[in-house]
mmCIF entry with sequence, helices, sheets and N, C-alpha, C, O atoms, coordinates in Angstrom:
data_MODEL
# 
_entry.id   MODEL 
# 
_entity.id                         1 
_entity.type                       polymer 
_entity.pdbx_number_of_molecules   1 
# 
_entity_poly.entity_id                      1 
_entity_poly.type                           'polypeptide(L)' 
_entity_poly.nstd_linkage                   no 
_entity_poly.nstd_monomer                   no 
_entity_poly.pdbx_seq_one_letter_code       
;(UNK)(UNK)(UNK)(UNK)(UNK)(UNK)(UNK)(UNK)(UNK)(UNK)(UNK)(UNK)(UNK)(UNK)(UNK)(UNK)
(UNK)(UNK)(UNK)(UNK)(UNK)(UNK)(UNK)(UNK)(UNK)(UNK)(UNK)(UNK)(UNK)(UNK)(UNK)(UNK)
(UNK)(UNK)(UNK)(UNK)(UNK)(UNK)(UNK)(UNK)(UNK)(UNK)(UNK)(UNK)(UNK)(UNK)(UNK)
;
_entity_poly.pdbx_seq_one_letter_code_can   XXXXXXXXXXXXXXXXXXXXXXXXXXXXXXXXXXXXXXXXXXXXXXX 
_entity_poly.pdbx_strand_id                 A 
# 
loop_
_entity_poly_seq.entity_id 
_entity_poly_seq.num 
_entity_poly_seq.mon_id 
_entity_poly_seq.hetero 
1 1  UNK n 
1 2  UNK n 
1 3  UNK n 
1 4  UNK n 
1 5  UNK n 
1 6  UNK n 
1 7  UNK n 
1 8  UNK n 
1 9  UNK n 
1 10 UNK n 
1 11 UNK n 
1 12 UNK n 
1 13 UNK n 
1 14 UNK n 
1 15 UNK n 
1 16 UNK n 
1 17 UNK n 
1 18 UNK n 
1 19 UNK n 
1 20 UNK n 
1 21 UNK n 
1 22 UNK n 
1 23 UNK n 
1 24 UNK n 
1 25 UNK n 
1 26 UNK n 
1 27 UNK n 
1 28 UNK n 
1 29 UNK n 
1 30 UNK n 
1 31 UNK n 
1 32 UNK n 
1 33 UNK n 
1 34 UNK n 
1 35 UNK n 
1 36 UNK n 
1 37 UNK n 
1 38 UNK n 
1 39 UNK n 
1 40 UNK n 
1 41 UNK n 
1 42 UNK n 
1 43 UNK n 
1 44 UNK n 
1 45 UNK n 
1 46 UNK n 
1 47 UNK n 
# 
_struct_asym.id          A 
_struct_asym.entity_id   1 
# 
loop_
_struct_conf.conf_type_id 
_struct_conf.id 
_struct_conf.pdbx_PDB_helix_id 
_struct_conf.beg_label_comp_id 
_struct_conf.beg_label_asym_id 
_struct_conf.beg_label_seq_id 
_struct_conf.pdbx_beg_PDB_ins_code 
_struct_conf.end_label_comp_id 
_struct_conf.end_label_asym_id 
_struct_conf.end_label_seq_id 
_struct_conf.pdbx_end_PDB_ins_code 
_struct_conf.beg_auth_comp_id 
_struct_conf.beg_auth_asym_id 
_struct_conf.beg_auth_seq_id 
_struct_conf.end_auth_comp_id 
_struct_conf.end_auth_asym_id 
_struct_conf.end_auth_seq_id 
_struct_conf.pdbx_PDB_helix_class 
_struct_conf.details 
_struct_conf.pdbx_PDB_helix_length 
HELX_P HELX_P1 AA1 UNK A 2  ? UNK A 8  ? UNK A 2  UNK A 8  1 ? 7  
HELX_P HELX_P2 AA2 UNK A 10 ? UNK A 20 ? UNK A 10 UNK A 20 1 ? 11 
HELX_P HELX_P3 AA3 UNK A 26 ? UNK A 32 ? UNK A 26 UNK A 32 1 ? 7  
HELX_P HELX_P4 AA4 UNK A 38 ? UNK A 46 ? UNK A 38 UNK A 46 1 ? 9  
# 
_struct_conf_type.id          HELX_P 
_struct_conf_type.criteria    ? 
_struct_conf_type.reference   ? 
# 
loop_
_atom_site.group_PDB 
_atom_site.id 
_atom_site.type_symbol 
_atom_site.label_atom_id 
_atom_site.label_alt_id 
_atom_site.label_comp_id 
_atom_site.label_asym_id 
_atom_site.label_entity_id 
_atom_site.label_seq_id 
_atom_site.pdbx_PDB_ins_code 
_atom_site.Cartn_x 
_atom_site.Cartn_y 
_atom_site.Cartn_z 
_atom_site.occupancy 
_atom_site.B_iso_or_equiv 
_atom_site.pdbx_formal_charge 
_atom_site.auth_seq_id 
_atom_site.auth_comp_id 
_atom_site.auth_asym_id 
_atom_site.auth_atom_id 
_atom_site.pdbx_PDB_model_num 
ATOM 1   N N  . UNK A 1 1  ? -6.895 -2.643  -8.023  1.00 0.00 ? 1  UNK A N  1 
ATOM 2   C CA . UNK A 1 1  ? -7.632 -1.403  -7.914  1.00 0.00 ? 1  UNK A CA 1 
ATOM 3   C C  . UNK A 1 1  ? -6.866 -0.399  -7.047  1.00 0.00 ? 1  UNK A C  1 
ATOM 4   O O  . UNK A 1 1  ? -6.759 0.777   -7.393  1.00 0.00 ? 1  UNK A O  1 
ATOM 5   N N  . UNK A 1 2  ? -6.344 -0.869  -5.934  1.00 0.00 ? 2  UNK A N  1 
ATOM 6   C CA . UNK A 1 2  ? -5.579 0.031   -5.063  1.00 0.00 ? 2  UNK A CA 1 
ATOM 7   C C  . UNK A 1 2  ? -4.357 0.600   -5.776  1.00 0.00 ? 2  UNK A C  1 
ATOM 8   O O  . UNK A 1 2  ? -4.009 1.768   -5.604  1.00 0.00 ? 2  UNK A O  1 
ATOM 9   N N  . UNK A 1 3  ? -3.722 -0.231  -6.568  1.00 0.00 ? 3  UNK A N  1 
ATOM 10  C CA . UNK A 1 3  ? -2.547 0.227   -7.308  1.00 0.00 ? 3  UNK A CA 1 
ATOM 11  C C  . UNK A 1 3  ? -2.917 1.364   -8.251  1.00 0.00 ? 3  UNK A C  1 
ATOM 12  O O  . UNK A 1 3  ? -2.163 2.328   -8.384  1.00 0.00 ? 3  UNK A O  1 
ATOM 13  N N  . UNK A 1 4  ? -4.059 1.262   -8.899  1.00 0.00 ? 4  UNK A N  1 
ATOM 14  C CA . UNK A 1 4  ? -4.502 2.305   -9.816  1.00 0.00 ? 4  UNK A CA 1 
ATOM 15  C C  . UNK A 1 4  ? -4.844 3.596   -9.073  1.00 0.00 ? 4  UNK A C  1 
ATOM 16  O O  . UNK A 1 4  ? -4.568 4.686   -9.573  1.00 0.00 ? 4  UNK A O  1 
ATOM 17  N N  . UNK A 1 5  ? -5.432 3.485   -7.907  1.00 0.00 ? 5  UNK A N  1 
ATOM 18  C CA . UNK A 1 5  ? -5.699 4.672   -7.096  1.00 0.00 ? 5  UNK A CA 1 
ATOM 19  C C  . UNK A 1 5  ? -4.375 5.339   -6.736  1.00 0.00 ? 5  UNK A C  1 
ATOM 20  O O  . UNK A 1 5  ? -4.257 6.564   -6.764  1.00 0.00 ? 5  UNK A O  1 
ATOM 21  N N  . UNK A 1 6  ? -3.389 4.524   -6.399  1.00 0.00 ? 6  UNK A N  1 
ATOM 22  C CA . UNK A 1 6  ? -2.068 5.055   -6.074  1.00 0.00 ? 6  UNK A CA 1 
ATOM 23  C C  . UNK A 1 6  ? -1.413 5.769   -7.234  1.00 0.00 ? 6  UNK A C  1 
ATOM 24  O O  . UNK A 1 6  ? -0.649 6.712   -7.029  1.00 0.00 ? 6  UNK A O  1 
ATOM 25  N N  . UNK A 1 7  ? -1.698 5.336   -8.447  1.00 0.00 ? 7  UNK A N  1 
ATOM 26  C CA . UNK A 1 7  ? -1.148 6.021   -9.621  1.00 0.00 ? 7  UNK A CA 1 
ATOM 27  C C  . UNK A 1 7  ? -1.710 7.437   -9.742  1.00 0.00 ? 7  UNK A C  1 
ATOM 28  O O  . UNK A 1 7  ? -1.034 8.341   -10.234 1.00 0.00 ? 7  UNK A O  1 
ATOM 29  N N  . UNK A 1 8  ? -2.928 7.617   -9.299  1.00 0.00 ? 8  UNK A N  1 
ATOM 30  C CA . UNK A 1 8  ? -3.579 8.921   -9.421  1.00 0.00 ? 8  UNK A CA 1 
ATOM 31  C C  . UNK A 1 8  ? -3.418 9.781   -8.175  1.00 0.00 ? 8  UNK A C  1 
ATOM 32  O O  . UNK A 1 8  ? -3.282 11.000  -8.273  1.00 0.00 ? 8  UNK A O  1 
ATOM 33  N N  . UNK A 1 9  ? -3.433 9.152   -7.006  1.00 0.00 ? 9  UNK A N  1 
ATOM 34  C CA . UNK A 1 9  ? -3.343 9.904   -5.756  1.00 0.00 ? 9  UNK A CA 1 
ATOM 35  C C  . UNK A 1 9  ? -2.723 9.006   -4.676  1.00 0.00 ? 9  UNK A C  1 
ATOM 36  O O  . UNK A 1 9  ? -3.430 8.284   -3.974  1.00 0.00 ? 9  UNK A O  1 
ATOM 37  N N  . UNK A 1 10 ? -1.410 9.065   -4.557  1.00 0.00 ? 10 UNK A N  1 
ATOM 38  C CA . UNK A 1 10 ? -0.710 8.182   -3.627  1.00 0.00 ? 10 UNK A CA 1 
ATOM 39  C C  . UNK A 1 10 ? -1.048 8.502   -2.174  1.00 0.00 ? 10 UNK A C  1 
ATOM 40  O O  . UNK A 1 10 ? -1.047 7.601   -1.335  1.00 0.00 ? 10 UNK A O  1 
ATOM 41  N N  . UNK A 1 11 ? -1.331 9.739   -1.864  1.00 0.00 ? 11 UNK A N  1 
ATOM 42  C CA . UNK A 1 11 ? -1.669 10.109  -0.483  1.00 0.00 ? 11 UNK A CA 1 
ATOM 43  C C  . UNK A 1 11 ? -2.960 9.412   -0.030  1.00 0.00 ? 11 UNK A C  1 
ATOM 44  O O  . UNK A 1 11 ? -3.046 8.942   1.104   1.00 0.00 ? 11 UNK A O  1 
ATOM 45  N N  . UNK A 1 12 ? -3.959 9.347   -0.913  1.00 0.00 ? 12 UNK A N  1 
ATOM 46  C CA . UNK A 1 12 ? -5.203 8.656   -0.571  1.00 0.00 ? 12 UNK A CA 1 
ATOM 47  C C  . UNK A 1 12 ? -4.965 7.168   -0.374  1.00 0.00 ? 12 UNK A C  1 
ATOM 48  O O  . UNK A 1 12 ? -5.527 6.555   0.533   1.00 0.00 ? 12 UNK A O  1 
ATOM 49  N N  . UNK A 1 13 ? -4.134 6.594   -1.225  1.00 0.00 ? 13 UNK A N  1 
ATOM 50  C CA . UNK A 1 13 ? -3.834 5.172   -1.098  1.00 0.00 ? 13 UNK A CA 1 
ATOM 51  C C  . UNK A 1 13 ? -3.143 4.898   0.238   1.00 0.00 ? 13 UNK A C  1 
ATOM 52  O O  . UNK A 1 13 ? -3.462 3.919   0.913   1.00 0.00 ? 13 UNK A O  1 
ATOM 53  N N  . UNK A 1 14 ? -2.211 5.747   0.614   1.00 0.00 ? 14 UNK A N  1 
ATOM 54  C CA . UNK A 1 14 ? -1.503 5.554   1.879   1.00 0.00 ? 14 UNK A CA 1 
ATOM 55  C C  . UNK A 1 14 ? -2.446 5.712   3.073   1.00 0.00 ? 14 UNK A C  1 
ATOM 56  O O  . UNK A 1 14 ? -2.315 4.985   4.058   1.00 0.00 ? 14 UNK A O  1 
ATOM 57  N N  . UNK A 1 15 ? -3.376 6.634   3.001   1.00 0.00 ? 15 UNK A N  1 
ATOM 58  C CA . UNK A 1 15 ? -4.367 6.788   4.071   1.00 0.00 ? 15 UNK A CA 1 
ATOM 59  C C  . UNK A 1 15 ? -5.164 5.504   4.237   1.00 0.00 ? 15 UNK A C  1 
ATOM 60  O O  . UNK A 1 15 ? -5.383 5.043   5.357   1.00 0.00 ? 15 UNK A O  1 
ATOM 61  N N  . UNK A 1 16 ? -5.594 4.933   3.131   1.00 0.00 ? 16 UNK A N  1 
ATOM 62  C CA . UNK A 1 16 ? -6.330 3.680   3.174   1.00 0.00 ? 16 UNK A CA 1 
ATOM 63  C C  . UNK A 1 16 ? -5.465 2.556   3.739   1.00 0.00 ? 16 UNK A C  1 
ATOM 64  O O  . UNK A 1 16 ? -5.920 1.780   4.580   1.00 0.00 ? 16 UNK A O  1 
ATOM 65  N N  . UNK A 1 17 ? -4.232 2.471   3.282   1.00 0.00 ? 17 UNK A N  1 
ATOM 66  C CA . UNK A 1 17 ? -3.351 1.385   3.715   1.00 0.00 ? 17 UNK A CA 1 
ATOM 67  C C  . UNK A 1 17 ? -3.036 1.467   5.208   1.00 0.00 ? 17 UNK A C  1 
ATOM 68  O O  . UNK A 1 17 ? -2.941 0.438   5.877   1.00 0.00 ? 17 UNK A O  1 
ATOM 69  N N  . UNK A 1 18 ? -2.874 2.676   5.731   1.00 0.00 ? 18 UNK A N  1 
ATOM 70  C CA . UNK A 1 18 ? -2.580 2.815   7.156   1.00 0.00 ? 18 UNK A CA 1 
ATOM 71  C C  . UNK A 1 18 ? -3.717 2.258   8.006   1.00 0.00 ? 18 UNK A C  1 
ATOM 72  O O  . UNK A 1 18 ? -3.479 1.732   9.093   1.00 0.00 ? 18 UNK A O  1 
ATOM 73  N N  . UNK A 1 19 ? -4.945 2.370   7.520   1.00 0.00 ? 19 UNK A N  1 
ATOM 74  C CA . UNK A 1 19 ? -6.099 1.865   8.262   1.00 0.00 ? 19 UNK A CA 1 
ATOM 75  C C  . UNK A 1 19 ? -6.292 0.361   8.082   1.00 0.00 ? 19 UNK A C  1 
ATOM 76  O O  . UNK A 1 19 ? -6.708 -0.325  9.016   1.00 0.00 ? 19 UNK A O  1 
ATOM 77  N N  . UNK A 1 20 ? -5.995 -0.153  6.896   1.00 0.00 ? 20 UNK A N  1 
ATOM 78  C CA . UNK A 1 20 ? -6.408 -1.512  6.551   1.00 0.00 ? 20 UNK A CA 1 
ATOM 79  C C  . UNK A 1 20 ? -5.275 -2.495  6.260   1.00 0.00 ? 20 UNK A C  1 
ATOM 80  O O  . UNK A 1 20 ? -5.556 -3.654  5.957   1.00 0.00 ? 20 UNK A O  1 
ATOM 81  N N  . UNK A 1 21 ? -4.040 -2.096  6.336   1.00 0.00 ? 21 UNK A N  1 
ATOM 82  C CA . UNK A 1 21 ? -2.968 -2.996  5.905   1.00 0.00 ? 21 UNK A CA 1 
ATOM 83  C C  . UNK A 1 21 ? -2.847 -4.249  6.767   1.00 0.00 ? 21 UNK A C  1 
ATOM 84  O O  . UNK A 1 21 ? -2.377 -5.281  6.288   1.00 0.00 ? 21 UNK A O  1 
ATOM 85  N N  . UNK A 1 22 ? -3.258 -4.175  8.016   1.00 0.00 ? 22 UNK A N  1 
ATOM 86  C CA . UNK A 1 22 ? -3.147 -5.353  8.888   1.00 0.00 ? 22 UNK A CA 1 
ATOM 87  C C  . UNK A 1 22 ? -4.154 -6.435  8.531   1.00 0.00 ? 22 UNK A C  1 
ATOM 88  O O  . UNK A 1 22 ? -3.882 -7.616  8.743   1.00 0.00 ? 22 UNK A O  1 
ATOM 89  N N  . UNK A 1 23 ? -5.310 -6.062  7.993   1.00 0.00 ? 23 UNK A N  1 
ATOM 90  C CA . UNK A 1 23 ? -6.342 -7.044  7.644   1.00 0.00 ? 23 UNK A CA 1 
ATOM 91  C C  . UNK A 1 23 ? -6.248 -7.529  6.205   1.00 0.00 ? 23 UNK A C  1 
ATOM 92  O O  . UNK A 1 23 ? -6.870 -8.527  5.841   1.00 0.00 ? 23 UNK A O  1 
ATOM 93  N N  . UNK A 1 24 ? -5.476 -6.829  5.390   1.00 0.00 ? 24 UNK A N  1 
ATOM 94  C CA . UNK A 1 24 ? -5.411 -7.159  3.967   1.00 0.00 ? 24 UNK A CA 1 
ATOM 95  C C  . UNK A 1 24 ? -4.617 -8.439  3.734   1.00 0.00 ? 24 UNK A C  1 
ATOM 96  O O  . UNK A 1 24 ? -3.656 -8.721  4.450   1.00 0.00 ? 24 UNK A O  1 
ATOM 97  N N  . UNK A 1 25 ? -5.024 -9.213  2.727   1.00 0.00 ? 25 UNK A N  1 
ATOM 98  C CA . UNK A 1 25 ? -4.193 -10.350 2.330   1.00 0.00 ? 25 UNK A CA 1 
ATOM 99  C C  . UNK A 1 25 ? -2.822 -9.844  1.851   1.00 0.00 ? 25 UNK A C  1 
ATOM 100 O O  . UNK A 1 25 ? -2.722 -8.778  1.244   1.00 0.00 ? 25 UNK A O  1 
ATOM 101 N N  . UNK A 1 26 ? -1.801 -10.602 2.126   1.00 0.00 ? 26 UNK A N  1 
ATOM 102 C CA . UNK A 1 26 ? -0.425 -10.190 1.822   1.00 0.00 ? 26 UNK A CA 1 
ATOM 103 C C  . UNK A 1 26 ? -0.231 -9.895  0.330   1.00 0.00 ? 26 UNK A C  1 
ATOM 104 O O  . UNK A 1 26 ? 0.464  -8.946  -0.030  1.00 0.00 ? 26 UNK A O  1 
ATOM 105 N N  . UNK A 1 27 ? -0.839 -10.699 -0.525  1.00 0.00 ? 27 UNK A N  1 
ATOM 106 C CA . UNK A 1 27 ? -0.692 -10.500 -1.966  1.00 0.00 ? 27 UNK A CA 1 
ATOM 107 C C  . UNK A 1 27 ? -1.305 -9.173  -2.389  1.00 0.00 ? 27 UNK A C  1 
ATOM 108 O O  . UNK A 1 27 ? -0.727 -8.456  -3.206  1.00 0.00 ? 27 UNK A O  1 
ATOM 109 N N  . UNK A 1 28 ? -2.450 -8.844  -1.850  1.00 0.00 ? 28 UNK A N  1 
ATOM 110 C CA . UNK A 1 28 ? -3.108 -7.570  -2.160  1.00 0.00 ? 28 UNK A CA 1 
ATOM 111 C C  . UNK A 1 28 ? -2.222 -6.402  -1.733  1.00 0.00 ? 28 UNK A C  1 
ATOM 112 O O  . UNK A 1 28 ? -2.075 -5.424  -2.466  1.00 0.00 ? 28 UNK A O  1 
ATOM 113 N N  . UNK A 1 29 ? -1.645 -6.512  -0.559  1.00 0.00 ? 29 UNK A N  1 
ATOM 114 C CA . UNK A 1 29 ? -0.765 -5.458  -0.061  1.00 0.00 ? 29 UNK A CA 1 
ATOM 115 C C  . UNK A 1 29 ? 0.456  -5.296  -0.962  1.00 0.00 ? 29 UNK A C  1 
ATOM 116 O O  . UNK A 1 29 ? 0.852  -4.173  -1.273  1.00 0.00 ? 29 UNK A O  1 
ATOM 117 N N  . UNK A 1 30 ? 1.043  -6.392  -1.374  1.00 0.00 ? 30 UNK A N  1 
ATOM 118 C CA . UNK A 1 30 ? 2.226  -6.329  -2.244  1.00 0.00 ? 30 UNK A CA 1 
ATOM 119 C C  . UNK A 1 30 ? 1.913  -5.622  -3.560  1.00 0.00 ? 30 UNK A C  1 
ATOM 120 O O  . UNK A 1 30 ? 2.705  -4.800  -4.022  1.00 0.00 ? 30 UNK A O  1 
ATOM 121 N N  . UNK A 1 31 ? 0.775  -5.929  -4.165  1.00 0.00 ? 31 UNK A N  1 
ATOM 122 C CA . UNK A 1 31 ? 0.396  -5.252  -5.399  1.00 0.00 ? 31 UNK A CA 1 
ATOM 123 C C  . UNK A 1 31 ? 0.144  -3.768  -5.156  1.00 0.00 ? 31 UNK A C  1 
ATOM 124 O O  . UNK A 1 31 ? 0.500  -2.937  -5.991  1.00 0.00 ? 31 UNK A O  1 
ATOM 125 N N  . UNK A 1 32 ? -0.458 -3.432  -4.038  1.00 0.00 ? 32 UNK A N  1 
ATOM 126 C CA . UNK A 1 32 ? -0.781 -2.030  -3.737  1.00 0.00 ? 32 UNK A CA 1 
ATOM 127 C C  . UNK A 1 32 ? 0.472  -1.191  -3.549  1.00 0.00 ? 32 UNK A C  1 
ATOM 128 O O  . UNK A 1 32 ? 0.477  -0.010  -3.898  1.00 0.00 ? 32 UNK A O  1 
ATOM 129 N N  . UNK A 1 33 ? 1.541  -1.778  -3.002  1.00 0.00 ? 33 UNK A N  1 
ATOM 130 C CA . UNK A 1 33 ? 2.734  -0.989  -2.682  1.00 0.00 ? 33 UNK A CA 1 
ATOM 131 C C  . UNK A 1 33 ? 3.880  -1.203  -3.666  1.00 0.00 ? 33 UNK A C  1 
ATOM 132 O O  . UNK A 1 33 ? 4.998  -0.753  -3.413  1.00 0.00 ? 33 UNK A O  1 
ATOM 133 N N  . UNK A 1 34 ? 3.623  -1.875  -4.772  1.00 0.00 ? 34 UNK A N  1 
ATOM 134 C CA . UNK A 1 34 ? 4.718  -2.214  -5.673  1.00 0.00 ? 34 UNK A CA 1 
ATOM 135 C C  . UNK A 1 34 ? 5.435  -0.998  -6.273  1.00 0.00 ? 34 UNK A C  1 
ATOM 136 O O  . UNK A 1 34 ? 6.593  -1.122  -6.672  1.00 0.00 ? 34 UNK A O  1 
ATOM 137 N N  . UNK A 1 35 ? 4.800  0.150   -6.348  1.00 0.00 ? 35 UNK A N  1 
ATOM 138 C CA . UNK A 1 35 ? 5.441  1.334   -6.917  1.00 0.00 ? 35 UNK A CA 1 
ATOM 139 C C  . UNK A 1 35 ? 5.971  2.294   -5.850  1.00 0.00 ? 35 UNK A C  1 
ATOM 140 O O  . UNK A 1 35 ? 6.475  3.368   -6.178  1.00 0.00 ? 35 UNK A O  1 
ATOM 141 N N  . UNK A 1 36 ? 5.860  1.915   -4.593  1.00 0.00 ? 36 UNK A N  1 
ATOM 142 C CA . UNK A 1 36 ? 6.386  2.737   -3.505  1.00 0.00 ? 36 UNK A CA 1 
ATOM 143 C C  . UNK A 1 36 ? 7.904  2.623   -3.465  1.00 0.00 ? 36 UNK A C  1 
ATOM 144 O O  . UNK A 1 36 ? 8.475  1.677   -4.007  1.00 0.00 ? 36 UNK A O  1 
ATOM 145 N N  . UNK A 1 37 ? 8.553  3.585   -2.824  1.00 0.00 ? 37 UNK A N  1 
ATOM 146 C CA . UNK A 1 37 ? 9.999  3.470   -2.652  1.00 0.00 ? 37 UNK A CA 1 
ATOM 147 C C  . UNK A 1 37 ? 10.315 2.413   -1.586  1.00 0.00 ? 37 UNK A C  1 
ATOM 148 O O  . UNK A 1 37 ? 9.422  1.950   -0.876  1.00 0.00 ? 37 UNK A O  1 
ATOM 149 N N  . UNK A 1 38 ? 11.565 2.050   -1.489  1.00 0.00 ? 38 UNK A N  1 
ATOM 150 C CA . UNK A 1 38 ? 11.969 0.926   -0.643  1.00 0.00 ? 38 UNK A CA 1 
ATOM 151 C C  . UNK A 1 38 ? 11.596 1.109   0.825   1.00 0.00 ? 38 UNK A C  1 
ATOM 152 O O  . UNK A 1 38 ? 11.150 0.158   1.468   1.00 0.00 ? 38 UNK A O  1 
ATOM 153 N N  . UNK A 1 39 ? 11.769 2.309   1.363   1.00 0.00 ? 39 UNK A N  1 
ATOM 154 C CA . UNK A 1 39 ? 11.481 2.520   2.787   1.00 0.00 ? 39 UNK A CA 1 
ATOM 155 C C  . UNK A 1 39 ? 9.991  2.391   3.092   1.00 0.00 ? 39 UNK A C  1 
ATOM 156 O O  . UNK A 1 39 ? 9.614  1.838   4.125   1.00 0.00 ? 39 UNK A O  1 
ATOM 157 N N  . UNK A 1 40 ? 9.146  2.898   2.198   1.00 0.00 ? 40 UNK A N  1 
ATOM 158 C CA . UNK A 1 40 ? 7.696  2.784   2.409   1.00 0.00 ? 40 UNK A CA 1 
ATOM 159 C C  . UNK A 1 40 ? 7.248  1.332   2.286   1.00 0.00 ? 40 UNK A C  1 
ATOM 160 O O  . UNK A 1 40 ? 6.382  0.883   3.037   1.00 0.00 ? 40 UNK A O  1 
ATOM 161 N N  . UNK A 1 41 ? 7.832  0.597   1.344   1.00 0.00 ? 41 UNK A N  1 
ATOM 162 C CA . UNK A 1 41 ? 7.496  -0.822  1.203   1.00 0.00 ? 41 UNK A CA 1 
ATOM 163 C C  . UNK A 1 41 ? 7.828  -1.570  2.488   1.00 0.00 ? 41 UNK A C  1 
ATOM 164 O O  . UNK A 1 41 ? 7.023  -2.360  2.983   1.00 0.00 ? 41 UNK A O  1 
ATOM 165 N N  . UNK A 1 42 ? 9.009  -1.318  3.018   1.00 0.00 ? 42 UNK A N  1 
ATOM 166 C CA . UNK A 1 42 ? 9.424  -1.993  4.247   1.00 0.00 ? 42 UNK A CA 1 
ATOM 167 C C  . UNK A 1 42 ? 8.502  -1.645  5.414   1.00 0.00 ? 42 UNK A C  1 
ATOM 168 O O  . UNK A 1 42 ? 8.178  -2.510  6.229   1.00 0.00 ? 42 UNK A O  1 
ATOM 169 N N  . UNK A 1 43 ? 8.082  -0.389  5.496   1.00 0.00 ? 43 UNK A N  1 
ATOM 170 C CA . UNK A 1 43 ? 7.183  0.054   6.554   1.00 0.00 ? 43 UNK A CA 1 
ATOM 171 C C  . UNK A 1 43 ? 5.880  -0.741  6.528   1.00 0.00 ? 43 UNK A C  1 
ATOM 172 O O  . UNK A 1 43 ? 5.431  -1.234  7.563   1.00 0.00 ? 43 UNK A O  1 
ATOM 173 N N  . UNK A 1 44 ? 5.275  -0.868  5.351   1.00 0.00 ? 44 UNK A N  1 
ATOM 174 C CA . UNK A 1 44 ? 3.993  -1.564  5.251   1.00 0.00 ? 44 UNK A CA 1 
ATOM 175 C C  . UNK A 1 44 ? 4.144  -3.075  5.391   1.00 0.00 ? 44 UNK A C  1 
ATOM 176 O O  . UNK A 1 44 ? 3.242  -3.729  5.916   1.00 0.00 ? 44 UNK A O  1 
ATOM 177 N N  . UNK A 1 45 ? 5.241  -3.640  4.943   1.00 0.00 ? 45 UNK A N  1 
ATOM 178 C CA . UNK A 1 45 ? 5.426  -5.084  5.031   1.00 0.00 ? 45 UNK A CA 1 
ATOM 179 C C  . UNK A 1 45 ? 5.704  -5.538  6.469   1.00 0.00 ? 45 UNK A C  1 
ATOM 180 O O  . UNK A 1 45 ? 5.466  -6.699  6.802   1.00 0.00 ? 45 UNK A O  1 
ATOM 181 N N  . UNK A 1 46 ? 6.198  -4.652  7.312   1.00 0.00 ? 46 UNK A N  1 
ATOM 182 C CA . UNK A 1 46 ? 6.478  -5.008  8.702   1.00 0.00 ? 46 UNK A CA 1 
ATOM 183 C C  . UNK A 1 46 ? 5.212  -5.070  9.550   1.00 0.00 ? 46 UNK A C  1 
ATOM 184 O O  . UNK A 1 46 ? 5.199  -5.735  10.586  1.00 0.00 ? 46 UNK A O  1 
ATOM 185 N N  . UNK A 1 47 ? 4.166  -4.400  9.135   1.00 0.00 ? 47 UNK A N  1 
ATOM 186 C CA . UNK A 1 47 ? 2.936  -4.350  9.937   1.00 0.00 ? 47 UNK A CA 1 
ATOM 187 C C  . UNK A 1 47 ? 2.193  -5.646  9.914   1.00 0.00 ? 47 UNK A C  1 
ATOM 188 O O  . UNK A 1 47 ? 1.139  -5.765  10.540  1.00 0.00 ? 47 UNK A O  1 
# 
């Protein structure tokens, strides 16, 4: 679901991820950021 939101509005998805990425299961996070560029992926995976 998050991935689909990102397809329509990536800024909203990033706002959500900044708040919740630490509590999210790793698999969910990976699917949510799969279309991000490399630097953004690394940023979210480090948290």
